[in-house]
DSSP file (Angstrom, degrees, kcal/mol; ACC not computed):
  #  RESIDUE AA STRUCTURE BP1 BP2  ACC     N-H-->O    O-->H-N    N-H-->O    O-->H-N    TCO  KAPPA ALPHA  PHI   PSI    X-CA   Y-CA   Z-CA
    1    1 A M              0   0    0      0, 0.0    39,-0.2     0, 0.0     2,-0.2   0.000 360.0 360.0 360.0 126.0   12.5    8.0    6.1
    2    2 A S        -     0   0    0     98,-0.2     2,-0.3    37,-0.1    35,-0.0  -0.554 360.0-163.0 -98.4 168.0    9.3    9.6    6.0
    3    3 A Y        -     0   0    0     -2,-0.2     2,-0.3    37,-0.0    97,-0.2  -0.955  15.0-127.2-146.0 164.8    6.7    9.6    3.3
    4    4 A S  E     -A   99   0A   0     95,-2.9    95,-1.9    -2,-0.3     2,-0.4  -0.840  22.1-162.0-115.8 157.8    3.6   11.3    2.1
    5    5 A L  E     +A   98   0A   0     -2,-0.3     2,-0.4    93,-0.2    93,-0.2  -0.996  11.4 178.2-142.5 137.0    0.3    9.7    1.3
    6    6 A K  E     -A   97   0A   0     91,-1.7    91,-1.9    -2,-0.4     2,-0.3  -0.970  15.0-151.6-141.1 123.4   -2.8   10.7   -0.6
    7    7 A L  E     -A   96   0A   0     -2,-0.4     2,-0.4    89,-0.2    89,-0.3  -0.781   5.4-166.6 -94.3 142.3   -5.9    8.6   -1.2
    8    8 A Y  E     +A   95   0A   0     87,-2.7    87,-1.7    -2,-0.3     3,-0.0  -0.851  62.0  82.7-125.7  93.3   -8.0    9.1   -4.3
    9    9 A A        +     0   0    0     -2,-0.4     2,-0.3    85,-0.2     3,-0.2   0.192  62.0  97.2-167.6  16.9  -11.3    7.4   -4.0
   10   10 A F    >   +     0   0    0      1,-0.2     3,-0.7    -3,-0.2     8,-0.1  -0.439  25.3 145.9-119.4  57.4  -13.4    9.9   -2.0
   11   11 A E  T 3  S+     0   0    0     -2,-0.3    -1,-0.2     1,-0.2    -3,-0.0   0.906  86.9  33.7 -62.1 -36.9  -15.5   12.0   -4.4
   12   12 A D  T 3  S+     0   0    0     -3,-0.2    -1,-0.2     2,-0.0     2,-0.2   0.384  98.3 103.8 -97.1   3.5  -18.3   12.2   -1.7
   13   13 A A    <   -     0   0    0     -3,-0.7     2,-0.1     1,-0.1    -3,-0.1  -0.564  69.1-122.1 -88.2 152.5  -16.2   12.3    1.4
   14   14 A S     >  -     0   0    0     -2,-0.2     4,-2.3     1,-0.1     5,-0.2  -0.382  31.9-103.5 -76.8 166.9  -15.5   15.4    3.4
   15   15 A D  H  > S+     0   0    0      1,-0.2     4,-2.8     2,-0.2     5,-0.2   0.887 124.3  53.6 -56.9 -41.1  -11.9   16.6    4.0
   16   16 A R  H  > S+     0   0    0      2,-0.2     4,-2.5     1,-0.2    -1,-0.2   0.927 109.5  45.3 -62.4 -48.9  -12.2   15.2    7.5
   17   17 A E  H  > S+     0   0    0      2,-0.2     4,-2.4     1,-0.2    -1,-0.2   0.866 112.9  50.6 -59.3 -38.3  -13.3   11.7    6.4
   18   18 A R  H  X S+     0   0    0     -4,-2.3     4,-2.7     2,-0.2     5,-0.2   0.939 112.7  46.6 -70.9 -45.6  -10.6   11.6    3.7
   19   19 A R  H  X S+     0   0    0     -4,-2.8     4,-2.0     2,-0.2    -2,-0.2   0.892 112.7  50.4 -56.0 -41.6   -7.8   12.7    6.5
   20   20 A D  H  X S+     0   0    0     -4,-2.5     4,-2.5     2,-0.2     5,-0.2   0.961 112.4  46.1 -65.0 -50.4   -9.2   10.0    8.9
   21   21 A A  H  X S+     0   0    0     -4,-2.4     4,-2.7     1,-0.2    -2,-0.2   0.900 113.1  50.8 -60.9 -42.6   -9.0    7.3    6.1
   22   22 A E  H  X S+     0   0    0     -4,-2.7     4,-2.6     2,-0.2    -1,-0.2   0.892 109.5  49.3 -59.9 -43.2   -5.5    8.4    5.2
   23   23 A Q  H  X S+     0   0    0     -4,-2.0     4,-2.7    -5,-0.2     5,-0.2   0.959 112.5  47.3 -69.3 -42.5   -4.4    8.3    8.8
   24   24 A R  H  X S+     0   0    0     -4,-2.5     4,-2.8     1,-0.2     5,-0.2   0.947 113.8  49.6 -63.4 -43.3   -5.9    4.6    9.2
   25   25 A F  H  X S+     0   0    0     -4,-2.7     4,-2.2     1,-0.2    -1,-0.2   0.915 111.7  46.7 -59.8 -43.7   -4.2    3.7    5.9
   26   26 A R  H  X S+     0   0    0     -4,-2.6     4,-2.6     2,-0.2    -1,-0.2   0.902 111.9  51.1 -69.3 -40.3   -0.9    5.1    7.0
   27   27 A K  H  X S+     0   0    0     -4,-2.7     4,-2.6    -5,-0.2     5,-0.3   0.935 112.0  47.1 -66.8 -43.8   -1.1    3.3   10.5
   28   28 A A  H  X S+     0   0    0     -4,-2.8     4,-2.4    -5,-0.2     5,-0.2   0.907 111.9  48.7 -66.6 -37.7   -1.8    0.0    8.9
   29   29 A L  H  X S+     0   0    0     -4,-2.2     4,-2.5    -5,-0.2     6,-0.2   0.956 114.4  48.3 -64.7 -46.4    1.0    0.3    6.3
   30   30 A D  H  X S+     0   0    0     -4,-2.6     4,-0.9     1,-0.2    -2,-0.2   0.891 116.4  41.5 -63.0 -41.8    3.4    1.3    9.2
   31   31 A E  H  < S+     0   0    0     -4,-2.6    -1,-0.2    -5,-0.2    -2,-0.2   0.893 113.9  50.5 -72.6 -35.7    2.4   -1.6   11.5
   32   32 A T  H  < S+     0   0    0     -4,-2.4    -2,-0.2    -5,-0.3    -3,-0.2   0.949 117.9  39.2 -69.7 -47.0    2.2   -4.2    8.8
   33   33 A L  H  < S-     0   0    0     -4,-2.5    -1,-0.2    -5,-0.2    -2,-0.2   0.629 114.4-117.0 -75.5 -11.8    5.7   -3.4    7.5
   34   34 A G  S  < S+     0   0    0     -4,-0.9     2,-0.3    -5,-0.2    -3,-0.1   0.044  82.2  22.6 101.0 -26.3    7.1   -2.8   11.0
   35   35 A D  S >  S-     0   0    0     -6,-0.2     3,-1.6    -5,-0.1     4,-0.5  -0.939  72.3-117.5-166.0 151.1    8.0    0.9   10.8
   36   36 A A  G >> S+     0   0    0     -2,-0.3     3,-0.9     1,-0.3     4,-0.6   0.792 111.9  66.3 -60.0 -33.5    7.1    4.0    8.9
   37   37 A S  G 34 S+     0   0    0      1,-0.2    -1,-0.3     2,-0.1   -35,-0.1   0.698  98.0  55.0 -72.3  -9.5   10.8    4.2    7.6
   38   38 A L  G <> S+     0   0    0     -3,-1.6     4,-2.3     1,-0.1     5,-0.3   0.688  88.6  78.6 -87.3 -17.3   10.2    0.8    5.6
   39   39 A V  H <> S+     0   0    0     -3,-0.9     4,-2.4    -4,-0.5     5,-0.2   0.909  94.0  42.9 -66.3 -50.6    7.2    2.0    3.7
   40   40 A A  H  X S+     0   0    0     -4,-0.6     4,-2.4   -39,-0.2     5,-0.2   0.952 118.3  43.3 -59.3 -54.9    8.9    4.1    1.0
   41   41 A P  H  > S+     0   0    0      0, 0.0     4,-2.3     0, 0.0    -2,-0.2   0.882 115.9  48.0 -68.7 -34.1   11.8    1.6    0.2
   42   42 A V  H  X S+     0   0    0     -4,-2.3     4,-3.1     2,-0.2     5,-0.2   0.931 114.1  47.0 -66.3 -42.0    9.5   -1.4    0.2
   43   43 A Y  H  X S+     0   0    0     -4,-2.4     4,-2.4    -5,-0.3    -1,-0.2   0.901 111.8  50.1 -69.2 -32.6    7.0    0.3   -2.0
   44   44 A T  H  X S+     0   0    0     -4,-2.4     4,-2.2    -5,-0.2    -1,-0.2   0.953 113.4  46.6 -65.2 -48.3    9.7    1.5   -4.4
   45   45 A A  H  X S+     0   0    0     -4,-2.3     4,-2.2     1,-0.2    -2,-0.2   0.914 112.4  49.7 -63.2 -40.1   11.1   -2.1   -4.5
   46   46 A Y  H  X S+     0   0    0     -4,-3.1     4,-2.9     2,-0.2    -1,-0.2   0.920 109.1  51.4 -63.6 -44.5    7.6   -3.6   -5.1
   47   47 A R  H  X S+     0   0    0     -4,-2.4     4,-2.3     1,-0.2    -1,-0.2   0.892 111.3  50.4 -63.4 -35.6    6.9   -1.0   -7.9
   48   48 A R  H  X S+     0   0    0     -4,-2.2     4,-2.0     2,-0.2    -2,-0.2   0.950 110.1  48.2 -59.7 -50.0   10.3   -2.2   -9.5
   49   49 A I  H  X S+     0   0    0     -4,-2.2     4,-2.8     1,-0.2     5,-0.4   0.925 113.1  47.5 -62.3 -47.8    9.4   -5.7   -9.2
   50   50 A V  H  X S+     0   0    0     -4,-2.9     4,-2.7     2,-0.2    -1,-0.2   0.900 110.9  52.8 -56.1 -44.5    5.9   -5.1  -10.8
   51   51 A A  H  < S+     0   0    0     -4,-2.3    -1,-0.2     1,-0.2    -2,-0.2   0.830 117.3  38.3 -58.2 -38.7    7.5   -3.0  -13.6
   52   52 A T  H  < S+     0   0    0     -4,-2.0    -2,-0.2    -5,-0.1    -1,-0.2   0.844 133.7  17.9 -81.3 -38.9    9.8   -5.9  -14.3
   53   53 A Y  H  < S-     0   0    0     -4,-2.8     3,-0.2     1,-0.3    -3,-0.2   0.452 104.1-113.5-121.9 -13.0    7.6   -8.9  -13.9
   54   54 A G     <  -     0   0    0     -4,-2.7    -1,-0.3    -5,-0.4    -2,-0.1  -0.287  44.6 -61.4  95.8 174.0    4.0   -7.6  -14.1
   55   55 A D  S    S+     0   0    0      1,-0.3    -1,-0.2    -2,-0.1    -5,-0.1   0.658 131.5  31.8 -77.1 -19.6    1.3   -7.5  -11.5
   56   56 A A  S    S-     0   0    0     -3,-0.2    -1,-0.3    -6,-0.1     2,-0.1  -0.549  81.3-172.4-138.2  75.4    1.1  -11.2  -11.0
   57   57 A P        -     0   0    0      0, 0.0    -3,-0.1     0, 0.0     5,-0.1  -0.356  33.5-105.7 -69.2 147.6    4.5  -12.6  -11.5
   58   58 A A    >>  -     0   0    0     -5,-0.2     3,-2.2     1,-0.1     4,-0.5  -0.504  32.0-125.1 -66.1 135.3    5.0  -16.4  -11.5
   59   59 A P  G >4 S+     0   0    0      0, 0.0     3,-1.4     0, 0.0    -1,-0.1   0.861 107.5  57.8 -54.8 -36.2    6.6  -17.3   -8.2
   60   60 A D  G 34 S+     0   0    0      1,-0.3    -2,-0.1    -3,-0.0     0, 0.0   0.657  97.9  61.9 -72.3  -8.4    9.6  -19.1   -9.9
   61   61 A T  G <4 S+     0   0    0     -3,-2.2     2,-0.3     2,-0.1    -1,-0.3   0.676  94.1  74.7 -91.1 -15.9   10.4  -16.0  -11.8
   62   62 A L  S << S-     0   0    0     -3,-1.4   -13,-0.0    -4,-0.5     3,-0.0  -0.729  82.4-119.7 -99.8 140.8   11.2  -14.0   -8.6
   63   63 A T     >  -     0   0    0     -2,-0.3     4,-2.4     1,-0.1     5,-0.2  -0.253  38.4-104.1 -60.2 162.7   14.4  -14.3   -6.2
   64   64 A D  H  > S+     0   0    0      2,-0.2     4,-2.9     1,-0.2     5,-0.2   0.951 126.3  49.4 -57.4 -47.9   13.5  -15.3   -2.6
   65   65 A A  H  > S+     0   0    0      1,-0.2     4,-2.0     2,-0.2    -1,-0.2   0.902 110.2  48.3 -54.5 -43.1   14.2  -11.5   -1.8
   66   66 A E  H  > S+     0   0    0      2,-0.2     4,-2.7     1,-0.2    -1,-0.2   0.861 111.5  51.0 -67.8 -40.0   12.0  -10.3   -4.5
   67   67 A Q  H  X S+     0   0    0     -4,-2.4     4,-2.9     2,-0.2     5,-0.3   0.916 110.2  51.2 -59.5 -47.9    9.2  -12.7   -3.4
   68   68 A Q  H  X S+     0   0    0     -4,-2.9     4,-2.2     2,-0.2    -2,-0.2   0.882 111.4  44.2 -62.0 -38.9    9.5  -11.5    0.1
   69   69 A V  H  X S+     0   0    0     -4,-2.0     4,-2.9    -5,-0.2     5,-0.3   0.962 114.0  51.3 -70.3 -49.8    9.2   -7.9   -0.8
   70   70 A F  H  X S+     0   0    0     -4,-2.7     4,-2.2     2,-0.2    -2,-0.2   0.928 112.9  44.2 -46.1 -57.0    6.3   -8.6   -3.1
   71   71 A D  H  X S+     0   0    0     -4,-2.9     4,-2.7     1,-0.2     5,-0.3   0.932 113.1  53.4 -61.3 -50.0    4.3  -10.7   -0.5
   72   72 A Q  H  X S+     0   0    0     -4,-2.2     4,-2.5    -5,-0.3    -2,-0.2   0.937 111.6  42.8 -56.6 -48.0    5.1   -8.0    2.2
   73   73 A W  H  X S+     0   0    0     -4,-2.9     4,-3.1     1,-0.2     5,-0.2   0.928 113.2  52.9 -66.3 -38.4    3.8   -5.0    0.2
   74   74 A Q  H  X S+     0   0    0     -4,-2.2     4,-1.9    -5,-0.3    -1,-0.2   0.904 112.3  45.3 -65.6 -41.5    0.7   -7.0   -1.0
   75   75 A A  H  X S+     0   0    0     -4,-2.7     4,-2.5     2,-0.2    -1,-0.2   0.941 116.1  46.9 -67.9 -45.3   -0.1   -7.8    2.8
   76   76 A A  H  X S+     0   0    0     -4,-2.5     4,-2.8    -5,-0.3    -2,-0.2   0.924 112.8  48.1 -59.4 -48.7    0.5   -4.2    3.8
   77   77 A E  H  X S+     0   0    0     -4,-3.1     4,-2.0     2,-0.2    -1,-0.2   0.848 112.5  48.7 -63.3 -34.6   -1.6   -2.8    1.0
   78   78 A S  H  X S+     0   0    0     -4,-1.9     4,-2.2    -5,-0.2    -2,-0.2   0.948 113.9  46.3 -69.7 -49.5   -4.4   -5.2    1.8
   79   79 A A  H  X S+     0   0    0     -4,-2.5     4,-2.4     1,-0.2     5,-0.2   0.910 112.0  52.3 -60.9 -44.1   -4.3   -4.3    5.5
   80   80 A A  H  X S+     0   0    0     -4,-2.8     4,-2.9     1,-0.2    -1,-0.2   0.899 109.8  46.9 -66.8 -43.6   -4.2   -0.6    4.7
   81   81 A I  H  X S+     0   0    0     -4,-2.0     4,-2.1     2,-0.2    -1,-0.2   0.838 111.9  50.0 -61.4 -35.9   -7.2   -0.6    2.5
   82   82 A T  H  X S+     0   0    0     -4,-2.2     4,-1.7     2,-0.2    -2,-0.2   0.880 112.3  48.7 -66.3 -38.5   -9.2   -2.6    4.9
   83   83 A A  H  < S+     0   0    0     -4,-2.4    -2,-0.2     2,-0.2    -3,-0.2   0.942 118.2  40.1 -61.5 -49.7   -8.2   -0.1    7.7
   84   84 A A  H  < S+     0   0    0     -4,-2.9    -2,-0.2    -5,-0.2    -1,-0.2   0.894 131.8  21.4 -74.0 -33.4   -9.1    2.9    5.6
   85   85 A F  H  < S-     0   0    0     -4,-2.1    -1,-0.2     1,-0.2    -2,-0.2   0.440 108.3-109.0-117.9   1.5  -12.3    1.6    3.9
   86   86 A G    ><  -     0   0    0     -4,-1.7     3,-1.3    -5,-0.2    -1,-0.2   0.034  34.3 -77.9  91.1 160.0  -13.5   -1.1    6.1
   87   87 A P  T 3  S+     0   0    0      0, 0.0    -1,-0.1     0, 0.0    -4,-0.1   0.722 127.1  51.2 -68.9 -18.6  -13.7   -4.9    5.7
   88   88 A H  T 3  S+     0   0    0     -3,-0.2    -2,-0.1    -6,-0.1    -6,-0.0  -0.113  82.8 153.7-105.8  31.2  -16.7   -4.8    3.4
   89   89 A R    <   -     0   0    0     -3,-1.3    -3,-0.1     1,-0.1    -7,-0.0  -0.226  34.4-168.7 -64.8 142.4  -15.3   -2.2    1.0
   90   90 A Y        +     0   0    0     -5,-0.2     3,-0.2     1,-0.1     2,-0.2  -0.435  45.2 128.8-129.5  62.3  -16.3   -2.0   -2.5
   91   91 A M    >   +     0   0    0      1,-0.2     3,-2.2     3,-0.0    -1,-0.1  -0.480  15.4 153.3-116.4  57.2  -13.6    0.2   -3.5
   92   92 A G  T 3  S+     0   0    0      1,-0.3    -1,-0.2    -2,-0.2    -3,-0.0   0.830  79.8  45.6 -50.8 -38.1  -12.0   -1.5   -6.6
   93   93 A D  T 3  S+     0   0    0     -3,-0.2     2,-0.3   -84,-0.1    -1,-0.3   0.125  76.9 134.9-101.9  24.6  -10.8    1.7   -7.8
   94   94 A A    <   -     0   0    0     -3,-2.2     2,-0.3   -85,-0.1   -85,-0.2  -0.555  35.3-174.3 -65.0 125.2   -9.4    3.1   -4.6
   95   95 A Q  E     -A    8   0A   0    -87,-1.7   -87,-2.7    -2,-0.3     2,-0.3  -0.824  10.2-170.9-124.9 166.4   -6.0    4.5   -5.5
   96   96 A F  E     -A    7   0A   0     -2,-0.3     2,-0.4   -89,-0.3   -89,-0.2  -0.960  12.5-144.7-145.4 158.9   -3.2    6.0   -3.4
   97   97 A E  E     -A    6   0A   0    -91,-1.9   -91,-1.7    -2,-0.3     2,-0.5  -0.999  12.0-169.5-131.9 134.1    0.1    7.8   -3.9
   98   98 A I  E     +A    5   0A   0     -2,-0.4     2,-0.4   -93,-0.2   -93,-0.2  -0.977   6.5 178.9-120.1 129.6    3.1    7.4   -1.9
   99   99 A E  E      A    4   0A   0    -95,-1.9   -95,-2.9    -2,-0.5   -59,-0.1  -0.995 360.0 360.0-133.4 138.3    6.1    9.7   -2.1
  100  100 A A              0   0    0     -2,-0.4   -98,-0.2   -97,-0.2    -1,-0.1   0.461 360.0 360.0 -75.3 360.0    9.3    9.6   -0.2
């Protein structure tokens, strides 16, 4: 399963810089989750968990499987943001869109 990705945090960036950052973001997601085919389903499951329990659910409210998905996505997103924007990023409002 493939997915499309778009980053929104680049008012001053050129098209080339944005594309390069998106490529780094995508590569980090794919590698952290293990394969590009896992990005869309894990992200969809993560969004479902957040819609049900909120952005910071108490660990005892999630099933083991939900906690695993939640943790995996947060690790992948963190790695992707660092890869795209650097370790000293100040991109609190960096946003992305993923579609299957």
